[in-house]
C-alpha positions as CSV (number, residue, x, y, z in Angstrom):
1,M,100.2,2.6,-62.2
2,R,96.9,4.2,-62.9
3,G,96.9,7.8,-64.5
4,T,95.6,10.9,-62.2
5,N,92.1,12.1,-62.8
6,P,92.3,15.4,-64.6
7,W,89.2,16.7,-62.4
8,T,91.3,15.9,-59.2
9,T,94.2,17.7,-60.8
10,L,92.4,20.7,-61.6
11,L,90.8,21.0,-58.1
12,F,94.1,20.6,-56.4
13,A,95.5,23.4,-58.6
14,T,92.7,25.6,-57.8
15,V,92.9,25.2,-54.1
16,L,96.6,25.7,-54.1
17,S,96.5,28.7,-56.1
18,G,93.8,30.4,-53.8
19,T,96.0,29.6,-50.8
20,V,99.0,31.1,-52.4
21,L,97.0,34.2,-53.5
22,A,95.4,34.5,-49.9
23,S,98.7,34.5,-48.2
24,L,100.4,37.3,-50.4
25,P,100.7,40.7,-48.6
26,A,97.9,43.3,-49.2
27,T,100.2,45.5,-51.0
28,A,100.9,42.8,-53.6
29,Q,97.1,42.3,-54.3
30,E,95.2,44.4,-56.9
31,K,94.5,47.9,-56.1
32,P,90.9,49.1,-56.3
33,A,90.2,51.5,-59.2
34,E,90.4,55.0,-58.3
35,K,87.4,57.1,-58.7
36,P,87.2,59.7,-61.5
37,D,88.4,63.2,-60.6
38,E,84.7,64.7,-61.1
39,E,83.1,62.0,-58.7
40,R,85.8,62.8,-56.1
41,A,85.3,66.4,-56.5
42,A,81.3,66.1,-56.2
43,E,82.1,64.0,-52.9
44,A,84.4,66.7,-51.4
45,K,81.6,69.5,-52.2
46,S,78.8,67.4,-50.4
47,A,80.0,68.1,-46.8
48,N,77.0,70.6,-46.2
49,P,78.8,73.9,-46.8
50,W,77.8,77.4,-45.9
51,Y,77.3,80.2,-48.4
52,T,77.4,83.9,-48.1
53,T,76.0,86.0,-50.9
54,L,76.0,89.8,-51.6
55,V,73.2,90.8,-54.1
56,G,72.1,94.1,-55.6
57,G,68.7,94.5,-57.5
58,V,66.3,96.6,-59.3
59,Y,62.4,96.8,-58.9
60,S,60.5,95.4,-61.8
61,G,56.6,96.3,-62.1
62,S,55.9,93.4,-64.1
63,Q,54.1,90.1,-63.0
64,L,56.2,87.2,-62.2
65,L,54.9,85.2,-65.3
66,E,55.7,88.2,-67.5
67,I,59.3,88.3,-66.9
68,P,61.8,88.4,-68.9
69,A,59.4,89.4,-71.7
70,R,58.3,92.5,-70.0
71,L,60.4,94.2,-67.2
72,D,58.9,97.6,-66.5
73,L,61.9,98.5,-64.2
74,K,61.6,101.1,-61.9
75,D,63.7,103.7,-59.9
76,S,63.9,101.5,-56.9
77,Y,66.9,99.5,-56.1
78,T,68.3,97.0,-53.5
79,F,71.5,96.0,-51.8
80,G,71.7,92.8,-49.5
81,V,73.5,90.0,-48.1
82,S,72.4,86.5,-47.3
83,V,73.8,83.5,-45.5
84,S,72.7,79.9,-46.3
85,K,73.6,76.5,-45.3
86,Q,73.2,73.2,-47.1
87,F,71.9,70.5,-44.8
88,A,70.6,67.7,-47.0
89,E,71.3,65.9,-50.3
90,W,68.7,64.0,-52.4
91,T,71.1,61.7,-54.8
92,R,73.6,63.4,-56.3
93,Y,71.3,65.8,-58.3
94,M,69.5,68.0,-55.7
95,R,70.6,69.9,-52.4
96,L,68.4,71.4,-49.7
97,E,69.4,74.5,-48.1
98,G,68.1,77.1,-45.7
99,E,68.7,80.9,-46.3
100,L,68.4,84.2,-44.2
101,Q,68.7,87.5,-46.2
102,V,68.6,91.2,-45.3
103,L,67.9,93.6,-47.9
104,K,68.0,97.7,-48.0
105,H,65.5,99.3,-50.5
106,F,66.5,102.8,-51.8
107,G,65.2,105.0,-54.6
108,E,61.6,105.3,-54.8
109,Q,61.4,103.0,-51.7
110,D,63.1,103.5,-48.6
111,H,62.7,100.5,-46.1
112,W,64.4,97.2,-44.9
113,E,63.3,93.7,-45.8
114,F,64.1,90.5,-44.2
115,T,63.5,86.9,-45.7
116,G,64.0,83.4,-44.6
117,S,63.6,80.6,-47.2
118,L,63.9,76.8,-47.7
119,N,65.6,76.3,-51.1
120,L,65.8,73.2,-53.3
121,R,68.8,73.3,-55.6
122,W,69.5,71.1,-58.8
123,V,73.3,70.9,-59.3
124,V,73.9,68.5,-62.3
125,F,74.2,69.6,-65.8
126,P,76.1,68.1,-68.8
127,W,78.4,71.2,-69.2
128,N,79.5,71.4,-65.4
129,R,83.2,70.5,-66.4
130,Y,83.3,73.7,-68.1
131,I,81.2,76.0,-66.1
132,E,79.3,74.7,-62.9
133,T,75.6,75.7,-63.0
134,S,72.9,75.2,-60.5
135,V,69.2,76.0,-60.4
136,A,67.3,76.7,-57.2
137,L,63.6,77.4,-56.1
138,G,63.1,78.9,-52.8
139,E,59.7,79.1,-50.5
140,G,59.7,81.2,-47.3
141,L,58.5,84.4,-45.9
142,S,59.3,88.1,-46.3
143,W,58.7,90.9,-43.9
144,A,59.3,94.5,-44.8
145,T,59.7,97.2,-42.0
146,E,56.8,99.3,-43.8
147,I,54.3,98.4,-46.5
148,P,56.7,99.0,-49.5
149,A,55.4,102.3,-51.6
150,L,55.5,100.7,-54.9
151,E,53.4,97.9,-53.8
152,K,50.8,100.2,-52.5
153,A,50.9,102.3,-55.6
154,D,50.5,99.4,-57.9
155,P,46.8,99.3,-59.0
156,T,46.8,95.4,-59.3
157,N,47.6,95.0,-55.7
158,S,45.1,95.3,-52.7
159,G,45.3,94.1,-49.1
160,N,48.9,95.3,-48.9
161,S,50.9,93.7,-46.0
162,Q,54.4,94.0,-44.6
163,L,54.5,90.1,-44.2
164,L,54.1,88.3,-47.6
165,N,55.1,84.9,-49.0
166,Y,58.5,84.8,-50.5
167,I,59.6,83.1,-53.6
168,L,63.2,82.8,-55.0
169,L,64.2,81.7,-58.5
170,E,68.0,81.5,-59.0
171,V,70.7,80.4,-61.3
172,T,74.3,80.3,-60.6
173,F,77.5,80.1,-62.5
174,A,81.0,79.1,-61.4
175,I,84.5,78.1,-62.8
176,P,84.8,74.4,-61.6
177,E,86.5,73.9,-58.2
178,S,86.3,77.6,-57.4
179,P,84.5,78.7,-54.2
180,W,83.2,81.9,-56.0
181,S,80.0,82.1,-58.1
182,L,77.9,84.6,-60.0
183,V,74.2,84.6,-58.9
184,T,71.2,85.7,-60.9
185,R,67.9,85.8,-59.1
186,I,64.3,86.8,-59.2
187,H,63.1,88.1,-55.7
188,H,59.3,87.7,-55.5
189,R,56.9,88.8,-52.7
190,S,53.3,87.6,-52.9
191,G,50.2,87.2,-51.1
192,A,50.0,83.4,-51.9
193,W,46.5,83.5,-53.4
194,G,45.1,85.7,-50.8
195,L,46.7,83.8,-47.7
196,F,48.6,87.0,-46.9
197,G,46.6,89.4,-48.9
198,H,46.5,90.5,-52.6
199,S,49.8,92.2,-53.0
200,G,53.2,91.4,-54.5
201,S,56.3,92.7,-56.1
202,N,59.4,91.6,-58.0
203,I,63.0,92.3,-57.9
204,L,65.7,91.2,-60.5
205,E,68.8,90.6,-58.8
206,A,72.5,89.7,-59.5
207,G,75.5,89.2,-57.3
208,I,78.3,87.1,-56.0
209,R,78.5,84.2,-53.8
210,Y,81.4,82.5,-51.6
211,R,81.3,79.0,-50.4
212,F,83.1,78.0,-47.2
């Protein structure tokens, strides 16, 4: 009797093995690898959360680009609250948020201020497993209930206005997985190169934020 062709035997064995494996219950087949804890945590946080922030600040008579080398702090302070909402993601690195804020000025100034901004936040840093860090840049509008006294008194300002451009520069720090974070920011009002006038001011702020 002629011997069996080895290629025929190999083909038959391959087909038979595939048929047997396909008939096995799903539970008996290999399970997909689980995602790392850090990746799953990042996905859990990407559901467009809300935030509320409490901040206090002090007025700085310095120009924005002089901070922190020169501060020129004044006897003027702020206390405020903001509500923000994440509404978009760009890859795993950036988040887009909207924020509304109300501030009370006291000391050398006595008025209220309202801001609205669109904030772009960078959220990935190599040390995030130890301390979660984010950096944000915000752009929007600031409206004061009266022309701020220190803006009027600043000899470098002219064309003062209640409505000015608003820029937010922010850094946050948090314990991993905690909904609470520490917030530091620069609150900057400006005329936007003459679009709203030639006036401006800076406030150095710090506070706490809760994610929900």
